[in-house]
VOLUMKE-880933 format. One record per residue (C-alpha): y, x, z. Coordinates in pm, 1 decimal, padded with zeros to 6 digits. Each point is the difference from the previous one (the first is absolute). Example, Ala and Ser with C-alpha at 12.3 -4.5 7.8 and 13.67 -1.06 7.14 Angstrom:
BEGIN
<pt <-00450.0, 01230.0, 00780.0>>
<pt <00344.0, 00137.0, -00066.0>>
end
This chain:
BEGIN
<pt <-00005.4, 00003.2, -00004.6>>
<pt <00250.1, 00269.9, 00089.3>>
<pt <-00021.9, 00159.8, -00348.8>>
<pt <00095.3, -00330.6, -00164.1>>
<pt <00290.7, -00053.4, 00228.7>>
<pt <00127.6, 00353.3, -00056.0>>
<pt <-00033.7, -00041.8, -00374.9>>
<pt <00164.3, -00349.0, 00001.0>>
<pt <00289.7, 00154.8, 00200.9>>
<pt <00044.0, 00277.5, -00260.9>>
<pt <00026.0, -00261.8, -00274.5>>
<pt <00241.4, -00207.3, 00209.2>>
<pt <00231.5, 00293.1, 00001.0>>
<pt <-00033.3, 00051.1, -00377.7>>
<pt <-00248.1, 00273.9, -00036.6>>
<pt <-00124.7, -00055.0, -00348.3>>
<pt <-00146.1, 00331.8, -00128.0>>
<pt <-00247.8, 00245.5, 00151.6>>
<pt <-00152.2, 00337.9, -00093.2>>
<pt <-00200.5, 00242.8, 00185.7>>
<pt <-00321.2, 00186.2, 00088.7>>
<pt <-00107.5, -00216.6, 00283.5>>
<pt <-00209.9, 00101.9, 00300.0>>
<pt <-00312.9, -00171.0, 00136.6>>
<pt <00200.2, -00100.4, 00302.8>>
<pt <00194.1, -00233.1, -00232.9>>
<pt <-00317.5, -00156.5, -00146.1>>
<pt <00074.4, -00344.4, 00156.7>>
<pt <00343.0, -00029.5, -00150.8>>
<pt <-00069.2, 00144.9, -00345.0>>
<pt <-00155.2, -00320.9, -00145.2>>
<pt <00325.9, -00178.6, 00052.8>>
<pt <00185.2, 00257.4, -00216.8>>
<pt <-00273.2, 00014.8, -00264.3>>
<pt <-00069.8, -00376.4, -00031.8>>
<pt <00355.9, -00144.7, 00016.0>>
<pt <00120.7, -00095.5, -00344.2>>
<pt <00357.3, 00022.4, 00114.3>>
<pt <-00037.0, 00366.9, 00125.2>>
<pt <-00009.4, 00281.9, -00243.7>>
<pt <-00236.4, 00277.6, 00122.9>>
<pt <-00015.5, 00325.9, -00182.8>>
<pt <-00269.2, 00251.5, 00107.3>>
<pt <00109.0, 00354.5, 00031.0>>
<pt <-00206.6, 00313.3, -00026.1>>
<pt <00213.9, 00186.5, 00254.5>>
<pt <00229.1, -00117.7, 00268.7>>
<pt <00309.9, 00173.8, -00138.9>>
<pt <-00081.2, -00183.7, -00337.3>>
<pt <00012.3, -00328.4, 00205.7>>
<pt <00346.7, 00099.4, 00129.0>>
<pt <00109.6, 00058.3, -00355.1>>
<pt <-00139.9, -00330.3, -00123.3>>
<pt <00165.0, -00184.7, 00286.5>>
<pt <00329.1, 00176.2, -00078.5>>
<pt <-00023.8, -00133.9, -00360.2>>
<pt <-00078.8, -00341.4, 00124.0>>
<pt <00303.4, 00004.1, 00233.1>>
<pt <00221.9, 00108.1, -00287.7>>
<pt <-00142.2, -00292.3, -00203.6>>
<pt <00106.4, -00244.4, 00275.9>>
<pt <-00321.0, -00026.4, 00204.1>>
<pt <-00041.6, 00035.0, 00376.1>>
<pt <-00292.1, 00252.4, 00025.6>>
<pt <-00247.2, 00096.1, 00261.2>>
<pt <-00223.6, 00315.3, -00007.9>>
<pt <-00339.1, 00013.6, 00158.1>>
<pt <-00155.5, 00330.1, 00122.0>>
<pt <-00132.4, 00181.1, 00297.1>>
<pt <00202.5, 00261.1, 00192.1>>
<pt <-00173.2, 00301.7, -00169.2>>
<pt <00130.6, -00138.1, -00328.6>>
<pt <00346.3, -00047.0, 00158.5>>
<pt <00000.6, 00384.4, 00036.9>>
<pt <-00065.1, 00021.9, -00373.3>>
<pt <00316.1, -00206.8, -00062.6>>
<pt <00246.8, 00201.2, 00204.0>>
<pt <00166.0, 00163.8, -00310.4>>
<pt <00018.7, -00333.1, -00186.4>>
<pt <00157.8, -00180.7, 00301.2>>
<pt <00235.5, 00299.0, 00077.9>>
<pt <00112.0, 00076.5, -00356.3>>
<pt <-00006.9, -00343.4, -00166.3>>
<pt <-00000.7, -00297.5, 00248.1>>
<pt <00238.4, 00136.2, 00261.1>>
<pt <00276.1, 00153.2, -00219.6>>
<pt <-00010.1, -00275.4, -00253.2>>
<pt <-00015.3, -00279.7, 00254.8>>
<pt <-00323.9, -00149.3, -00106.4>>
<pt <-00121.5, -00258.3, 00264.7>>
<pt <-00362.0, -00080.0, 00031.9>>
<pt <-00240.5, -00112.8, 00272.7>>
<pt <-00296.9, 00233.5, 00067.3>>
<pt <-00308.0, -00137.8, 00172.6>>
<pt <-00171.9, 00309.1, 00133.2>>
<pt <-00329.7, 00023.1, 00183.0>>
<pt <00043.0, 00227.8, 00293.5>>
<pt <-00322.7, 00193.4, 00000.2>>
<pt <-00056.8, 00224.3, 00300.5>>
<pt <00262.6, -00154.3, 00210.1>>
<pt <-00000.4, 00141.3, 00347.3>>
<pt <-00163.8, -00299.7, 00178.6>>
<pt <-00291.6, -00022.0, -00249.9>>
<pt <-00283.7, 00216.5, 00139.1>>
<pt <-00239.7, -00125.2, -00279.1>>
<pt <00185.5, 00164.1, -00283.7>>
<pt <-00164.4, 00312.8, -00142.0>>
<pt <00174.2, 00333.1, 00072.0>>
<pt <00134.1, 00040.6, -00361.9>>
<pt <00236.7, -00288.1, 00070.0>>
<pt <00142.0, 00140.2, 00336.3>>
<pt <00268.2, 00229.6, -00137.5>>
<pt <00166.8, -00259.8, -00231.9>>
<pt <-00053.2, -00264.6, 00267.4>>
<pt <00204.9, 00213.4, 00247.1>>
<pt <00258.4, 00090.3, -00260.7>>
<pt <00074.5, -00317.5, -00193.5>>
<pt <00281.1, -00135.4, 00206.2>>
<pt <00170.9, 00346.9, 00033.1>>
<pt <-00018.3, 00062.9, -00373.2>>
<pt <00165.9, -00334.2, -00076.4>>
<pt <00266.6, 00046.1, 00259.3>>
<pt <00068.2, 00353.9, -00136.8>>
<pt <00069.8, -00126.9, -00340.0>>
<pt <00196.4, -00307.3, 00116.0>>
<pt <-00250.3, -00273.9, -00079.1>>
<pt <00006.5, -00286.6, 00254.0>>
<pt <-00351.8, -00070.1, 00140.2>>
<pt <-00138.5, -00309.6, 00174.9>>
<pt <-00337.4, -00023.8, 00169.0>>
<pt <-00176.7, -00333.3, -00080.0>>
<pt <-00093.7, -00159.2, 00338.5>>
<pt <-00346.4, -00150.8, 00046.3>>
<pt <00149.9, -00323.1, 00123.0>>
<pt <00229.3, -00154.1, -00264.7>>
<pt <-00025.7, 00269.5, -00254.8>>
<pt <00244.7, -00183.2, -00239.3>>
<pt <00271.4, 00050.4, 00251.1>>
<pt <00080.7, 00339.9, -00143.5>>
<pt <00073.8, -00138.4, -00345.7>>
<pt <00345.0, -00138.4, 00064.0>>
<pt <00134.6, 00304.5, 00173.3>>
<pt <-00151.5, 00224.0, -00257.9>>
<pt <00152.7, -00188.0, -00288.5>>
<pt <00340.1, -00013.3, 00172.5>>
<pt <-00007.9, 00369.6, 00055.9>>
<pt <-00115.9, 00069.7, -00362.2>>
<pt <00280.1, -00209.8, -00142.9>>
<pt <00267.5, 00138.3, 00242.6>>
<pt <-00085.3, 00366.2, -00055.2>>
<pt <-00121.3, -00036.0, -00365.6>>
<pt <-00311.8, 00211.5, 00058.4>>
<pt <-00372.4, -00031.2, 00049.1>>
<pt <-00129.6, -00136.3, 00335.8>>
<pt <-00345.6, 00076.1, 00134.1>>
<pt <-00202.4, -00265.5, 00178.6>>
<pt <-00291.9, 00191.4, 00182.1>>
<pt <-00327.3, -00187.9, 00021.0>>
<pt <-00258.0, 00095.9, 00261.0>>
<pt <-00361.5, -00068.1, -00094.8>>
<pt <-00138.6, -00343.9, 00082.8>>
<pt <00330.6, -00187.7, 00020.7>>
<pt <-00071.4, -00220.6, -00296.6>>
<pt <-00297.7, -00225.8, 00028.1>>
end
């Protein structure tokens, strides 16, 4: 149920385009993006490609969201820092937070990025919101306000098992 509410809230705020390299932690929300005839979803081979695709969608009048996990977010640092931030390209980013500090079930190869994700985004000036387990759609409104006010990407961090 939570995934459907989250998706419906995204659409209520005008999100109408998606791209990405989604993570298994997003598996319960992905069908909504893939099966909605009103949502354009473009698969990307790499996460920075998804940022470029979403940039083009924004310039064509769409309100994009990019889906990925935090290791892919690290792949996007240059695209975000040299394209989206200086040229004021707003987009939502739904990012699975693999290796987040409280999740002791994550394999060790996720730990470094899990610990570094928030700091990396703060260092390049990208606002970040952690999606709460209760009422996950509550981060959408402040994320969109921040994105529109600052004209830059905003990350919504998703812990595993939030969407059911």
